[in-house]
N, C-alpha and C positions, 0 to 999 in steps of 0.2 A: 469556389470557395465562397463563405460565407461573410455580410458585412462585419466589419468588429466594431465595437464600443469599448469605451475606456472610460472608468471610473478614476477619476483624480482628485485629490482635494488634500487639506494639511490633515495630521491625523486625530484618530478619534471623533468623527466627524458621520460615521456609520456607513464607510463605503463595503464592507464584508459584510456587514449583516443587508446593503441592498443588493450586494451579489447574488446572496442566498436567498435571496424574495425572489428576485429575479429568473434563477436559474431553475428554482423550487427544488434544493439541495439542502444540505449543510457540510459544503466541501470548503469554505473560508473559516478559517479559523476565528469568530468572532470572541472580545472578551475587554473590558472596558478599560485596561490599560492603555494607554495610545502607545504607537509602536509596532503591534503582535505583528501585522502583516509587512512584508518586507521584498519578499519574489513578487512577481506577476504570476497571476494565477487565474488562470482563462477557463470560462466554461460557455456553455451554451443555454439561450433562453428560448425555450417552446411553447412559452406563455398563447401564443399564435402559433397554432399547428403549424399552417401554411405559409408564415413566413417567421424560421429561426433564425436567429443573428447571435455571434458570438460576443463575447463578453470577459473581460482580462479587470479583475480585480488590483491595485497598485497600493503600494504602502504610502502612508500618507508622506506630503513635500514639506519639511520642515524648513524651508528656504535653501540659497544658494551658500550663505556664509556661515550657515548655524549647524553646529554638529551634536551630537548626544555625547555629553562628557563621558558619561558611563560607558557607552559601548562604540561609539564613533563611527556609529553605522547610518547615518541620517544623511551623506554625500549618496553613499553607493543605492539607499533605497532610489532617493529623490531621480538619480541617474537612470533606476528602473523605472520609475514612473512616467518620464520624459519619454524614454523608450517608447511605453505601449503608449502614449497619447500621439505620437510619431507617426506609429504607424496605423493607427486608428481612423475608420471613417466618419467617427462621432464621437466625440467626448462630452461626459457629463461630468461637471463641475460642480461637485458635491460640497453643500457648507452646511453650518450645524445653526438651523433656526432659533435656538434656542439660548447661545450664546450671539449670534449676532455677527455684523464682519468684523473681521481685527485685520491688521496688518500683514500677517502670513495670507490672508486670503488674497489682500490685495496684490501681494506680489507674484501669487501663483496666477491671480487673472493678466497680470503685466505679462506675463511669459505666456499665457494661451494667449494671447492676442499676437504675438509676435511668430507664432507654428502657422497660424492661419488657416484652424479645423474649425467645422462647424461645430459649435459648441451649446448645449443646453444648461442652464443653471438650477440646478433640484438642490432646494432646502430642504433638509431632513430635519427630523424630530421636530415635527410639528402638531404631533396628538397633543391635544389640548388648549393651544393656541388659538388665535384668529390668524388663518393663511394669510388675508390680505394685509395686515398688520406686519407680519414677517418677511412678504413680498415686498412690501414698501421700504423695512428696513435693507434691503440689498438692491434698491431702485436705482441707485447712484450709478452700478455696474452697468445699468445700461444695454441687457439683455432683453430681446423680446420673445424669447423663449424662456421662461419660471414655470418652474414645478416646484408645489408644495406638497408633500409626501410625510408619511411617516412609514419608514422600511420595517421595522419593528411591529406595527399592528397592520401592516400593509394599506395603507390610507395614501391612497393618488397611484398605485401602482399600472392598475389598468391603461389609466390614461395617460402616464407616462409611457406605457408601451406602445398604445397607439400612435402617440407623437413621434417618437424614434422610427416608428416603422414608417411615417409619411416621407423621413427623412432622409432614410438609408438608402443606402444604391442596392439594385438586385445582385450585384455582384461588388463581393469587397475585396481585400487582401488580408485576411485575416490568417490565421496559424493555429486555425481551433482544431480541437480535437475531433476526430471520427470515430466512428463505432466500427471499422474493420476488425472483425475477428482475427485475421491472419497476423495481427501484429503480437509481437513476444513482448509483454507486460514484465519489465526487470525492474526491481524496486532495489535501491541501495541502501544499508542500513548500518548501524555502527555508533561505535561511541560518538559522544562529540569532540569536532577537530580532528577528524581522521582522513578528513579531504573528499567527503562523500561530493559536495559539492564542484569542489574542483575537479573531480575526475568529470560529472557530466558536464560540466564546462568544457572541458577538453576534447569529450566524444562529440559536442555540438558544433567545437571550433568558432564559438563567440562566448562571451561574458553573461549569460543568460539565468546562472543564481550568483547571488552574491555570497564571493568566498571570503571569508578572513581568517585571520589569527584568533581572534574572540569565539570561544566555545558557546556555543547555540547561539550562532549566527540564525542557522537555518529555523524553521519554529512549526511551518506548516508543510503538508507534503503536497508539493511540484510536480506534476505530469507535463512532459514536454514531448512530441511526439517527433522520431528518428527515421531516416530511409537510410542503409548502409548497405553497401555490395547486393544491393536488389534486395533487400530484406526491410521489412517495415519493422518498429519496434517502438514501446509507449517506456520512455524512463521517466522513474518516479524516485525524484530527491527527497529525502525523508531529516526530520530533526533526530538529534542524537540521543541516544537511551542513556541514561545515566543511571547508577544504585537510588533504590525509593527513599533512600536513606538520605539521599543527597538532593531530593526533589524539594523544593521549599516553594516553587511560586504553582499557583493552580494554572497557568500558561505553560508553565512547561510539561505539566501533569497531563493537558490537553491533547499536546503537541506529542507526548509518547501513546495516548490513546489512536491517533491521527497515525502513526507510525505503525502499531501493531495491525492497524486495518490495511493499511497500505501492504503491510507483509498478505495478509489474509486474502487480500484480492490479485498478489501477482501470480505469476507463473514461475518466475526465477529471483529469487533472493539473492544479492551480491553482499558478502557483509564480509565489510574492508576492516582489516587490523592495521595500526599502527607496525610496522617492521620496526623500528627504534624502540618499541615498549614493549614488545612483545603481544604474547598472548595473554590480557590480565583476565580477571574473574569476571568484567563484564562484559567482555568480548563471550566470554562462556554463556553468559544468561542472554546474549544476544543471539545466539547460535539455539539455545533453547527455545528462542521463541518462536524463531525460524523451524526448527525441528517441530516443535508441538502444531504450528498450521499446516505442515506436514509438505510445504511448498520445495522444489527444486530449489540445489544448496550449490555457491559457488564461493571461495575463501578468495577475496584478492589482498594481500599483503601491499600495502601503499607505503611509500616513501624507502621503497630496497635503495635504489640508486645513491643513496644517503649513508649506506653501512660500507663500513669495511669488510675485506675479508674474512677477518676472524668473527667480528660481530654477525657477518652473513652466517659463518657455521655455527655459533653459538644460537643465533635465532632460527634455523634448519633445527636443530637438536630440539629445542623449545618448540617448533613448531608439531614434530614429530610425536611429542609426548603431551603437549596440551588440546590435542586435537584427534585423540588417537580413537574417541567416541564417535568421530564422524570421520571415517577413513574412506568413505565411498566419497566422499568430496573433493572434488579437484582444489589445490590450492595454488593460486596464480600469483606470480611476482611483477609490481605493476610500480609505476612512477608517474602518479593523477598529474603533477606538475610538468613533467617530460614528456608525458603519451608512452612511453615504453611499457612494453605490456601490453598493447590494449588487443591487439589480433590472437594474443593468445588467449585474452580473458570473451572475446566474444565467441571465440572458438568452444571455450570451456560455456560459455551458455548457450549454445546453440547442441553440443551435447547433452546437457542437464536438462532441455526443454525435451528435446526429442523422446530422453530416456522419462520424463516424467508422464509423456504422452502415448507411452508406446503401448501399440493395441495387441493384446492378449485374445489369446483364441482358448475355448475351454479343452479341446482336447489336446493344444499343448500343454495348458497349466495341470489338466491332469495327470498327464504322463511325466511331467516334472515332480510332483507329488510322488509319484509311484517309484520314480527313480531314486526320490531324496529319502524316501522310507527305505524299501532297499540295503541303501549306501549305510543308513544310520537311521536305525530303529528306533524309537523313541523311549524313555526307562519304562519299563515296566512299577506301577503303581499299586498297591495293596494285592496282587497277585493277577492283575489284569494289565494287558496293553493299548491303550490307545487306537483306535482303528479309523486312518483317514479312507475313505471310501473314493471321492472324486472332489473337483476343484473346478470354478469357472471367474472368471474375471467381475471384478464388481468396482472398476471405475478408474478413472484418469487423475495426475495431477495430486495427489501421489498415487504411484499404480497401487489398484485395492484389486487384494486375491482371497472369496470365499470358499472355504476348506469346509467340506461335509464329511462327518463322522461320528465315532463313538468315542466317550470317553475323552472327548478334545480339553474340558477343563483342568483336565490333569496335566496337562503336557508342561512341564516348566519354560521358565521365559529362557533358559541358556538352549533348547532347543527349538524355540520360538524364533530365536536369533537366528540359528542354524538354518533353519528354512528362510527368513530372510536372505541370508549371505547368498543360497544356496540359488536361490532364484533372481537376484543379481548377474550373480556370475555366468548361471546358465545364457540369461538373454542378456548379456552385457550392458547394465544398466549402469551409468555413471550418474551421480550429483543428485541422485531422486532418494528419498527413502522409498521403503515397499511396507504399504501396509498389509497384515494378513488379518483378516477375520475368520473367528473361528465358528461353525453353526455344529450343533447336534442334533441327529435325529430323535424328535418326540416318540415316546411308545405309544403305539396305538390302541393298547388296552390299560392306560396308567390312570384313567379316572371313568373306565365302562365295569360295571359292576353288571357281576356274572350272575345271570337269573338263571334256575334249575326250572327243568321241567318236572311233570306232575311223576311221571316215569322215574325221572332221577332221583326225586323227593322219596317216594317210595322205597326204592334205592338204598337212600341212604340212612332211611329208619330201618329196614332189617340189616344192613349191615351193624349198626348201632346195640340192636340187640343182641344180634350174634357176639360184639365184643363182650357186653356185659353177661352175660351167660357163660362165657369164657374165666 
């Protein structure tokens, strides 16, 4: 286990910027608006390849008795920050060098002294300032380990890392993300307030994510590793996706971009739908984003336990009608609040993952193409029928099959859908799209000039004279 370093401080002091600088990534969402980060966000600092350590970014602590009037999320955010500091081997107390010490910094410092963790004072945003004057501003805090840095310009980062490595133990207690390729990467996506964070918390068995009735609570894509029944997973909780016309904040725009990136990097995407509202147009848009990425798909209908028998019948009819364009995706009825349907959900995830990573053989896909062609030949276009010669596998996740032949560009979309369904049924693929790529053979004499020999030229001239005489 790698040692763990926690970044704590009040809102908008640059913790996420420092997290990105230490991890050499852009995983943490950064914006001038305070309170963007809310959940714990883990990463690995490898600036010293011989001594990596885990890092956790936290939301700003706004005080024990201070609440955000507009959202009411300051309390849960501070709780997540305190949980990160409690499990850390070293705490970096980040303050703002431009604004100086504040009453909120004093309150956070009193709490840090109570938990009795090794702590560094990190004075951020000191670019253009006298570092000694900035350190003097916070001298009353009594820290022996004080570092003046600029996260956005990477000033003082290397010196900070050296000091961190000197104080960290060789083995820590972190729950850092590993690079195990056997982990199934599962991303939970959907509209705001459909229960994504609640479902992840129920699966983990702890309040790992901030779950609230306020729409848009989750703003970043948070990854958590899990081992369940001998299998390893990486669960990704994402921000809710709304219609473009409803998005009026830059932070929400960045959140949606992070969500779409999480879908691209996933192996299985679980699209959550609110059973009490049915399948909305925005749910269809979220499903379309997953289809465009080509990832395996499972549809989870949440809040199923709150419906009456009549409502369930109406919802079933609506699901069958609105989800007709993804008939191959399994639909699971769950309750994230009470945990019902989780076993069925994970079974569907396993089937979708296995289908998405199915390994085809060239002989079997060529045989399947021959059978599909004989069973239902393609339509004739301008007196000629397309010919499919052979096929071979072209990749996984999604399963990709490359078909070679002649006049394949004349195949109608309906016939291409027939081939996709044929492959899915023949190889018993569930929960994954099938991508077919068509390649036409080039004519070897297309751009080759026919050069006549002297004998052929003489014969051509005699033929021309013979025709003219007649």
